[in-house]
PDB file of N, CA, C and O in Angstrom:
ATOM      1  N   MET A   1       0.785  -1.216  -0.146  1.00  0.00           N
ATOM      2  CA  MET A   1      -0.033  -0.065  -0.110  1.00  0.00           C
ATOM      3  C   MET A   1       0.731   1.208  -0.031  1.00  0.00           C
ATOM      4  O   MET A   1       0.165   2.236  -0.403  1.00  0.00           O
ATOM      5  N   ALA A   2       2.028   1.260   0.438  1.00  0.00           N
ATOM      6  CA  ALA A   2       2.976   2.170   0.626  1.00  0.00           C
ATOM      7  C   ALA A   2       3.110   2.769  -1.024  1.00  0.00           C
ATOM      8  O   ALA A   2       2.879   3.962  -1.223  1.00  0.00           O
ATOM      9  N   SER A   3       3.470   1.920  -2.097  1.00  0.00           N
ATOM     10  CA  SER A   3       3.456   2.299  -3.343  1.00  0.00           C
ATOM     11  C   SER A   3       2.290   3.194  -3.986  1.00  0.00           C
ATOM     12  O   SER A   3       2.445   4.132  -4.768  1.00  0.00           O
ATOM     13  N   VAL A   4       1.128   2.705  -3.493  1.00  0.00           N
ATOM     14  CA  VAL A   4      -0.499   3.136  -4.005  1.00  0.00           C
ATOM     15  C   VAL A   4      -0.464   4.553  -3.170  1.00  0.00           C
ATOM     16  O   VAL A   4      -1.104   5.495  -3.637  1.00  0.00           O
ATOM     17  N   THR A   5       0.205   4.711  -2.053  1.00  0.00           N
ATOM     18  CA  THR A   5       0.407   6.156  -1.354  1.00  0.00           C
ATOM     19  C   THR A   5       1.104   7.061  -2.186  1.00  0.00           C
ATOM     20  O   THR A   5       0.642   8.169  -2.458  1.00  0.00           O
ATOM     21  N   LEU A   6       2.337   6.594  -2.664  1.00  0.00           N
ATOM     22  CA  LEU A   6       3.408   7.296  -3.453  1.00  0.00           C
ATOM     23  C   LEU A   6       2.932   7.477  -4.860  1.00  0.00           C
ATOM     24  O   LEU A   6       3.419   8.370  -5.552  1.00  0.00           O
ATOM     25  N   ASP A   7       2.128   6.783  -5.258  1.00  0.00           N
ATOM     26  CA  ASP A   7       1.520   6.928  -6.646  1.00  0.00           C
ATOM     27  C   ASP A   7       0.293   8.112  -6.670  1.00  0.00           C
ATOM     28  O   ASP A   7       0.024   8.829  -7.634  1.00  0.00           O
ATOM     29  N   THR A   8      -0.209   8.115  -5.674  1.00  0.00           N
ATOM     30  CA  THR A   8      -1.531   8.742  -5.705  1.00  0.00           C
ATOM     31  C   THR A   8      -1.719  10.117  -4.691  1.00  0.00           C
ATOM     32  O   THR A   8      -2.571  10.997  -4.808  1.00  0.00           O
ATOM     33  N   GLY A   9      -0.581  10.001  -3.603  1.00  0.00           N
ATOM     34  CA  GLY A   9      -0.624  11.122  -2.552  1.00  0.00           C
ATOM     35  C   GLY A   9      -1.832  11.306  -1.728  1.00  0.00           C
ATOM     36  O   GLY A   9      -2.259  12.349  -1.231  1.00  0.00           O
ATOM     37  N   SER A  10      -2.422   9.824  -1.656  1.00  0.00           N
ATOM     38  CA  SER A  10      -3.871   9.918  -0.731  1.00  0.00           C
ATOM     39  C   SER A  10      -3.167   9.504   0.459  1.00  0.00           C
ATOM     40  O   SER A  10      -2.021   9.060   0.529  1.00  0.00           O
ATOM     41  N   ARG A  11      -4.130   9.737   1.534  1.00  0.00           N
ATOM     42  CA  ARG A  11      -4.051   9.517   3.054  1.00  0.00           C
ATOM     43  C   ARG A  11      -4.462   8.082   3.331  1.00  0.00           C
ATOM     44  O   ARG A  11      -4.912   7.360   2.442  1.00  0.00           O
ATOM     45  N   VAL A  12      -4.311   7.730   4.455  1.00  0.00           N
ATOM     46  CA  VAL A  12      -4.514   6.261   4.888  1.00  0.00           C
ATOM     47  C   VAL A  12      -6.118   6.281   4.756  1.00  0.00           C
ATOM     48  O   VAL A  12      -6.544   5.415   3.992  1.00  0.00           O
ATOM     49  N   GLY A  13      -6.994   7.025   5.299  1.00  0.00           N
ATOM     50  CA  GLY A  13      -8.314   6.948   5.246  1.00  0.00           C
ATOM     51  C   GLY A  13      -8.775   6.866   3.933  1.00  0.00           C
ATOM     52  O   GLY A  13      -9.569   5.946   3.740  1.00  0.00           O
ATOM     53  N   GLU A  14      -8.492   7.592   2.946  1.00  0.00           N
ATOM     54  CA  GLU A  14      -8.849   7.574   1.651  1.00  0.00           C
ATOM     55  C   GLU A  14      -8.634   6.153   1.043  1.00  0.00           C
ATOM     56  O   GLU A  14      -9.484   5.540   0.399  1.00  0.00           O
ATOM     57  N   LEU A  15      -7.309   5.693   1.356  1.00  0.00           N
ATOM     58  CA  LEU A  15      -6.923   4.301   0.855  1.00  0.00           C
ATOM     59  C   LEU A  15      -8.040   3.352   1.510  1.00  0.00           C
ATOM     60  O   LEU A  15      -8.535   2.517   0.753  1.00  0.00           O
ATOM     61  N   CYS A  16      -8.437   3.388   2.686  1.00  0.00           N
ATOM     62  CA  CYS A  16      -9.387   2.504   3.256  1.00  0.00           C
ATOM     63  C   CYS A  16     -10.626   2.488   2.650  1.00  0.00           C
ATOM     64  O   CYS A  16     -11.160   1.401   2.426  1.00  0.00           O
ATOM     65  N   ALA A  17     -11.336   3.850   2.257  1.00  0.00           N
ATOM     66  CA  ALA A  17     -12.285   3.846   1.484  1.00  0.00           C
ATOM     67  C   ALA A  17     -12.259   3.778  -0.010  1.00  0.00           C
ATOM     68  O   ALA A  17     -13.191   4.154  -0.722  1.00  0.00           O
ATOM     69  N   ARG A  18     -10.950   3.194  -0.508  1.00  0.00           N
ATOM     70  CA  ARG A  18     -10.762   3.037  -1.824  1.00  0.00           C
ATOM     71  C   ARG A  18     -12.070   2.506  -2.586  1.00  0.00           C
ATOM     72  O   ARG A  18     -12.686   1.531  -2.156  1.00  0.00           O
ATOM     73  N   GLU A  19     -12.420   3.128  -3.622  1.00  0.00           N
ATOM     74  CA  GLU A  19     -13.632   2.583  -4.229  1.00  0.00           C
ATOM     75  C   GLU A  19     -13.391   1.540  -5.618  1.00  0.00           C
ATOM     76  O   GLU A  19     -14.083   0.564  -5.908  1.00  0.00           O
ATOM     77  N   ASP A  20     -12.396   1.981  -6.239  1.00  0.00           N
ATOM     78  CA  ASP A  20     -12.016   0.788  -7.446  1.00  0.00           C
ATOM     79  C   ASP A  20     -10.827   0.723  -7.818  1.00  0.00           C
ATOM     80  O   ASP A  20     -10.244   1.784  -8.040  1.00  0.00           O
ATOM     81  N   LEU A  21     -10.206  -0.401  -7.973  1.00  0.00           N
ATOM     82  CA  LEU A  21      -8.931  -0.694  -8.635  1.00  0.00           C
ATOM     83  C   LEU A  21      -9.508  -1.496  -9.656  1.00  0.00           C
ATOM     84  O   LEU A  21     -10.405  -2.337  -9.592  1.00  0.00           O
ATOM     85  N   SER A  22      -8.594  -0.942 -10.940  1.00  0.00           N
ATOM     86  CA  SER A  22      -9.128  -1.470 -12.235  1.00  0.00           C
ATOM     87  C   SER A  22      -8.668  -2.919 -12.272  1.00  0.00           C
ATOM     88  O   SER A  22      -7.739  -3.323 -11.573  1.00  0.00           O
ATOM     89  N   PRO A  23      -9.433  -3.774 -13.211  1.00  0.00           N
ATOM     90  CA  PRO A  23      -8.855  -5.160 -13.203  1.00  0.00           C
ATOM     91  C   PRO A  23      -7.699  -5.258 -13.711  1.00  0.00           C
ATOM     92  O   PRO A  23      -7.128  -6.248 -13.254  1.00  0.00           O
ATOM     93  N   ALA A  24      -7.014  -4.630 -14.530  1.00  0.00           N
ATOM     94  CA  ALA A  24      -5.776  -4.872 -14.828  1.00  0.00           C
ATOM     95  C   ALA A  24      -4.639  -4.370 -13.904  1.00  0.00           C
ATOM     96  O   ALA A  24      -3.457  -4.683 -14.045  1.00  0.00           O
ATOM     97  N   LEU A  25      -5.148  -3.527 -12.910  1.00  0.00           N
ATOM     98  CA  LEU A  25      -4.213  -3.009 -11.538  1.00  0.00           C
ATOM     99  C   LEU A  25      -3.665  -1.815 -12.459  1.00  0.00           C
ATOM    100  O   LEU A  25      -2.546  -1.440 -12.108  1.00  0.00           O
ATOM    101  N   GLU A  26      -4.187  -1.160 -13.520  1.00  0.00           N
ATOM    102  CA  GLU A  26      -3.320   0.095 -13.821  1.00  0.00           C
ATOM    103  C   GLU A  26      -3.515   1.415 -13.349  1.00  0.00           C
ATOM    104  O   GLU A  26      -2.696   2.328 -13.451  1.00  0.00           O
ATOM    105  N   GLU A  27      -4.922   1.493 -12.694  1.00  0.00           N
ATOM    106  CA  GLU A  27      -5.250   2.528 -12.220  1.00  0.00           C
ATOM    107  C   GLU A  27      -6.196   2.455 -10.978  1.00  0.00           C
ATOM    108  O   GLU A  27      -6.892   1.446 -10.871  1.00  0.00           O
ATOM    109  N   VAL A  28      -6.277   3.351 -10.110  1.00  0.00           N
ATOM    110  CA  VAL A  28      -7.204   3.243  -8.803  1.00  0.00           C
ATOM    111  C   VAL A  28      -8.011   4.560  -8.862  1.00  0.00           C
ATOM    112  O   VAL A  28      -7.655   5.638  -9.340  1.00  0.00           O
ATOM    113  N   ARG A  29      -8.945   4.297  -8.388  1.00  0.00           N
ATOM    114  CA  ARG A  29     -10.029   5.495  -8.424  1.00  0.00           C
ATOM    115  C   ARG A  29     -10.184   5.794  -6.973  1.00  0.00           C
ATOM    116  O   ARG A  29     -10.504   4.863  -6.233  1.00  0.00           O
ATOM    117  N   ILE A  30      -9.971   7.126  -6.421  1.00  0.00           N
ATOM    118  CA  ILE A  30     -10.032   7.262  -5.037  1.00  0.00           C
ATOM    119  C   ILE A  30     -10.702   8.515  -4.961  1.00  0.00           C
ATOM    120  O   ILE A  30     -10.495   9.502  -5.667  1.00  0.00           O
ATOM    121  N   VAL A  31     -11.733   8.350  -3.803  1.00  0.00           N
ATOM    122  CA  VAL A  31     -12.753   9.548  -3.345  1.00  0.00           C
ATOM    123  C   VAL A  31     -11.666  10.372  -2.098  1.00  0.00           C
ATOM    124  O   VAL A  31     -11.270   9.882  -1.040  1.00  0.00           O
ATOM    125  N   ARG A  32     -11.411  11.596  -2.594  1.00  0.00           N
ATOM    126  CA  ARG A  32     -10.734  12.395  -1.935  1.00  0.00           C
ATOM    127  C   ARG A  32     -11.690  13.132  -0.794  1.00  0.00           C
ATOM    128  O   ARG A  32     -12.759  13.646  -1.122  1.00  0.00           O
ATOM    129  N   ARG A  33     -11.296  13.138   0.324  1.00  0.00           N
ATOM    130  CA  ARG A  33     -11.936  13.710   1.296  1.00  0.00           C
ATOM    131  C   ARG A  33     -11.041  14.738   2.304  1.00  0.00           C
ATOM    132  O   ARG A  33     -10.615  14.371   3.398  1.00  0.00           O
ATOM    133  N   PRO A  34     -10.868  15.869   1.832  1.00  0.00           N
ATOM    134  CA  PRO A  34     -10.013  16.777   2.540  1.00  0.00           C
ATOM    135  C   PRO A  34     -10.317  16.856   4.028  1.00  0.00           C
ATOM    136  O   PRO A  34     -11.470  16.870   4.460  1.00  0.00           O
ATOM    137  N   GLN A  35      -8.960  16.919   4.981  1.00  0.00           N
ATOM    138  CA  GLN A  35      -9.484  17.087   6.391  1.00  0.00           C
ATOM    139  C   GLN A  35     -10.013  18.470   6.687  1.00  0.00           C
ATOM    140  O   GLN A  35      -9.886  19.425   5.920  1.00  0.00           O
ATOM    141  N   ASN A  36     -10.653  18.503   7.927  1.00  0.00           N
ATOM    142  CA  ASN A  36     -11.528  19.626   8.080  1.00  0.00           C
ATOM    143  C   ASN A  36     -12.538  19.963   6.968  1.00  0.00           C
ATOM    144  O   ASN A  36     -12.822  21.161   6.956  1.00  0.00           O
ATOM    145  N   ALA A  37     -12.988  19.421   6.286  1.00  0.00           N
ATOM    146  CA  ALA A  37     -14.097  19.758   5.503  1.00  0.00           C
ATOM    147  C   ALA A  37     -15.493  19.341   6.192  1.00  0.00           C
ATOM    148  O   ALA A  37     -15.761  18.383   6.919  1.00  0.00           O
ATOM    149  N   ARG A  38     -16.311  20.430   5.693  1.00  0.00           N
ATOM    150  CA  ARG A  38     -17.734  20.228   6.350  1.00  0.00           C
ATOM    151  C   ARG A  38     -18.482  19.135   5.512  1.00  0.00           C
ATOM    152  O   ARG A  38     -18.170  18.828   4.361  1.00  0.00           O
ATOM    153  N   PRO A  39     -19.590  18.543   6.290  1.00  0.00           N
ATOM    154  CA  PRO A  39     -20.221  17.685   5.646  1.00  0.00           C
ATOM    155  C   PRO A  39     -20.968  18.014   4.390  1.00  0.00           C
ATOM    156  O   PRO A  39     -21.152  17.122   3.562  1.00  0.00           O
ATOM    157  N   ASP A  40     -21.381  19.143   4.203  1.00  0.00           N
ATOM    158  CA  ASP A  40     -21.824  19.682   3.014  1.00  0.00           C
ATOM    159  C   ASP A  40     -20.834  20.060   1.811  1.00  0.00           C
ATOM    160  O   ASP A  40     -21.386  20.359   0.752  1.00  0.00           O
ATOM    161  N   ASP A  41     -19.614  20.076   1.848  1.00  0.00           N
ATOM    162  CA  ASP A  41     -18.584  20.151   0.999  1.00  0.00           C
ATOM    163  C   ASP A  41     -18.518  19.173  -0.095  1.00  0.00           C
ATOM    164  O   ASP A  41     -18.757  18.013   0.241  1.00  0.00           O
ATOM    165  N   PRO A  42     -18.248  19.387  -1.318  1.00  0.00           N
ATOM    166  CA  PRO A  42     -18.170  18.337  -2.134  1.00  0.00           C
ATOM    167  C   PRO A  42     -17.004  17.337  -2.146  1.00  0.00           C
ATOM    168  O   PRO A  42     -15.877  17.801  -1.977  1.00  0.00           O
ATOM    169  N   VAL A  43     -17.135  16.161  -2.307  1.00  0.00           N
ATOM    170  CA  VAL A  43     -15.933  15.550  -2.487  1.00  0.00           C
ATOM    171  C   VAL A  43     -15.465  15.374  -3.969  1.00  0.00           C
ATOM    172  O   VAL A  43     -16.316  15.360  -4.859  1.00  0.00           O
ATOM    173  N   SER A  44     -14.207  15.245  -4.244  1.00  0.00           N
ATOM    174  CA  SER A  44     -13.439  15.167  -5.483  1.00  0.00           C
ATOM    175  C   SER A  44     -13.001  13.633  -5.553  1.00  0.00           C
ATOM    176  O   SER A  44     -12.539  12.922  -4.660  1.00  0.00           O
ATOM    177  N   VAL A  45     -13.257  13.371  -6.752  1.00  0.00           N
ATOM    178  CA  VAL A  45     -13.176  11.923  -7.203  1.00  0.00           C
ATOM    179  C   VAL A  45     -11.685  11.787  -8.102  1.00  0.00           C
ATOM    180  O   VAL A  45     -11.647  12.560  -9.060  1.00  0.00           O
ATOM    181  N   GLY A  46     -10.581  10.999  -7.941  1.00  0.00           N
ATOM    182  CA  GLY A  46      -9.537  11.152  -8.853  1.00  0.00           C
ATOM    183  C   GLY A  46      -9.260   9.671  -9.385  1.00  0.00           C
ATOM    184  O   GLY A  46      -9.434   8.645  -8.729  1.00  0.00           O
ATOM    185  N   VAL A  47      -8.806   9.755 -10.673  1.00  0.00           N
ATOM    186  CA  VAL A  47      -8.220   8.298 -11.176  1.00  0.00           C
ATOM    187  C   VAL A  47      -6.793   8.543 -11.252  1.00  0.00           C
ATOM    188  O   VAL A  47      -6.345   9.563 -11.775  1.00  0.00           O
ATOM    189  N   TYR A  48      -6.122   7.707 -10.783  1.00  0.00           N
ATOM    190  CA  TYR A  48      -4.860   7.766 -10.678  1.00  0.00           C
ATOM    191  C   TYR A  48      -3.987   6.471 -11.273  1.00  0.00           C
ATOM    192  O   TYR A  48      -4.200   5.318 -10.897  1.00  0.00           O
ATOM    193  N   PRO A  49      -3.006   6.822 -12.224  1.00  0.00           N
ATOM    194  CA  PRO A  49      -2.375   5.728 -12.896  1.00  0.00           C
ATOM    195  C   PRO A  49      -1.333   5.158 -11.627  1.00  0.00           C
ATOM    196  O   PRO A  49      -0.858   5.921 -10.786  1.00  0.00           O
ATOM    197  N   LEU A  50      -1.057   3.553 -11.663  1.00  0.00           N
ATOM    198  CA  LEU A  50      -0.097   3.195 -11.167  1.00  0.00           C
ATOM    199  C   LEU A  50       0.937   2.486 -11.734  1.00  0.00           C
ATOM    200  O   LEU A  50       0.832   1.627 -12.610  1.00  0.00           O
ATOM    201  N   ARG A  51       2.284   3.014 -11.016  1.00  0.00           N
ATOM    202  CA  ARG A  51       3.517   2.303 -11.752  1.00  0.00           C
ATOM    203  C   ARG A  51       3.686   1.052 -11.751  1.00  0.00           C
ATOM    204  O   ARG A  51       3.245   0.316 -10.868  1.00  0.00           O
ATOM    205  N   ARG A  52       4.364   0.660 -12.772  1.00  0.00           N
ATOM    206  CA  ARG A  52       4.757  -0.817 -12.935  1.00  0.00           C
ATOM    207  C   ARG A  52       4.971  -1.655 -11.539  1.00  0.00           C
ATOM    208  O   ARG A  52       4.459  -2.754 -11.326  1.00  0.00           O
ATOM    209  N   ALA A  53       5.614  -1.113 -10.845  1.00  0.00           N
ATOM    210  CA  ALA A  53       6.094  -1.648  -9.615  1.00  0.00           C
ATOM    211  C   ALA A  53       4.989  -1.708  -8.724  1.00  0.00           C
ATOM    212  O   ALA A  53       4.908  -2.698  -7.996  1.00  0.00           O
ATOM    213  N   THR A  54       4.151  -0.846  -8.658  1.00  0.00           N
ATOM    214  CA  THR A  54       2.871  -0.859  -7.845  1.00  0.00           C
ATOM    215  C   THR A  54       1.998  -2.227  -8.381  1.00  0.00           C
ATOM    216  O   THR A  54       1.515  -3.178  -7.766  1.00  0.00           O
ATOM    217  N   ARG A  55       2.026  -1.938  -9.525  1.00  0.00           N
ATOM    218  CA  ARG A  55       1.040  -3.168 -10.046  1.00  0.00           C
ATOM    219  C   ARG A  55       1.487  -4.565  -9.821  1.00  0.00           C
ATOM    220  O   ARG A  55       0.708  -5.489  -9.585  1.00  0.00           O
ATOM    221  N   ALA A  56       2.905  -4.689  -9.912  1.00  0.00           N
ATOM    222  CA  ALA A  56       3.609  -5.805  -9.477  1.00  0.00           C
ATOM    223  C   ALA A  56       3.347  -6.252  -8.246  1.00  0.00           C
ATOM    224  O   ALA A  56       3.040  -7.406  -7.947  1.00  0.00           O
ATOM    225  N   ALA A  57       3.491  -5.172  -7.405  1.00  0.00           N
ATOM    226  CA  ALA A  57       3.179  -5.655  -6.031  1.00  0.00           C
ATOM    227  C   ALA A  57       1.711  -6.016  -5.489  1.00  0.00           C
ATOM    228  O   ALA A  57       1.571  -6.624  -4.428  1.00  0.00           O
ATOM    229  N   LEU A  58       0.704  -5.638  -6.221  1.00  0.00           N
ATOM    230  CA  LEU A  58      -0.538  -5.551  -6.102  1.00  0.00           C
ATOM    231  C   LEU A  58      -1.071  -7.145  -6.832  1.00  0.00           C
ATOM    232  O   LEU A  58      -2.247  -7.504  -6.772  1.00  0.00           O
ATOM    233  N   GLN A  59      -0.130  -7.857  -7.409  1.00  0.00           N
ATOM    234  CA  GLN A  59      -0.676  -9.065  -7.836  1.00  0.00           C
ATOM    235  C   GLN A  59      -0.959 -10.077  -6.889  1.00  0.00           C
ATOM    236  O   GLN A  59      -0.161 -10.278  -5.974  1.00  0.00           O
ATOM    237  N   PRO A  60      -1.938 -10.699  -6.990  1.00  0.00           N
ATOM    238  CA  PRO A  60      -2.243 -11.885  -6.067  1.00  0.00           C
ATOM    239  C   PRO A  60      -1.221 -12.856  -5.715  1.00  0.00           C
ATOM    240  O   PRO A  60      -0.716 -13.506  -6.630  1.00  0.00           O
ATOM    241  N   GLY A  61      -0.851 -13.044  -4.526  1.00  0.00           N
ATOM    242  CA  GLY A  61       0.402 -14.033  -4.339  1.00  0.00           C
ATOM    243  C   GLY A  61       1.859 -13.326  -4.433  1.00  0.00           C
ATOM    244  O   GLY A  61       2.805 -14.113  -4.426  1.00  0.00           O
ATOM    245  N   SER A  62       2.141 -12.048  -4.514  1.00  0.00           N
ATOM    246  CA  SER A  62       3.195 -11.547  -4.724  1.00  0.00           C
ATOM    247  C   SER A  62       3.889 -11.114  -3.652  1.00  0.00           C
ATOM    248  O   SER A  62       5.073 -10.786  -3.728  1.00  0.00           O
ATOM    249  N   TRP A  63       3.246 -11.084  -2.649  1.00  0.00           N
ATOM    250  CA  TRP A  63       3.938 -10.641  -1.426  1.00  0.00           C
ATOM    251  C   TRP A  63       3.414 -11.417  -0.072  1.00  0.00           C
ATOM    252  O   TRP A  63       3.919 -11.312   1.046  1.00  0.00           O
ATOM    253  N   CYS A  64       2.258 -12.235  -0.448  1.00  0.00           N
ATOM    254  CA  CYS A  64       1.536 -12.963   0.508  1.00  0.00           C
ATOM    255  C   CYS A  64       1.348 -14.258   0.202  1.00  0.00           C
ATOM    256  O   CYS A  64       0.487 -14.464  -0.653  1.00  0.00           O
ATOM    257  N   THR A  65       2.032 -15.408   0.757  1.00  0.00           N
ATOM    258  CA  THR A  65       1.889 -16.603   0.262  1.00  0.00           C
ATOM    259  C   THR A  65       0.822 -17.354   0.689  1.00  0.00           C
ATOM    260  O   THR A  65       0.605 -18.518   0.353  1.00  0.00           O
ATOM    261  N   ALA A  66       0.031 -16.559   1.569  1.00  0.00           N
ATOM    262  CA  ALA A  66      -1.332 -17.146   1.998  1.00  0.00           C
ATOM    263  C   ALA A  66      -2.575 -16.529   1.255  1.00  0.00           C
ATOM    264  O   ALA A  66      -3.732 -16.831   1.549  1.00  0.00           O
ATOM    265  N   CYS A  67      -2.261 -15.713   0.350  1.00  0.00           N
ATOM    266  CA  CYS A  67      -3.276 -14.932  -0.593  1.00  0.00           C
ATOM    267  C   CYS A  67      -3.326 -16.039  -1.725  1.00  0.00           C
ATOM    268  O   CYS A  67      -4.025 -15.870  -2.724  1.00  0.00           O
TER     269      CYS A  67
END
């Protein structure tokens, strides 16, 4: 997840609420929720490309032998 953070600049809470990871693991869609925002403030959605190293790390079984 550290690579996803570096690729997107997202915070931990935004990654926990991650909306969508593309099937090919090429990009991720993240709902940005600014800190200190009011409930009626609009949220923004960003689609961020992932680096090749990040895609490799996200492959099933690449880092967790039990996955």
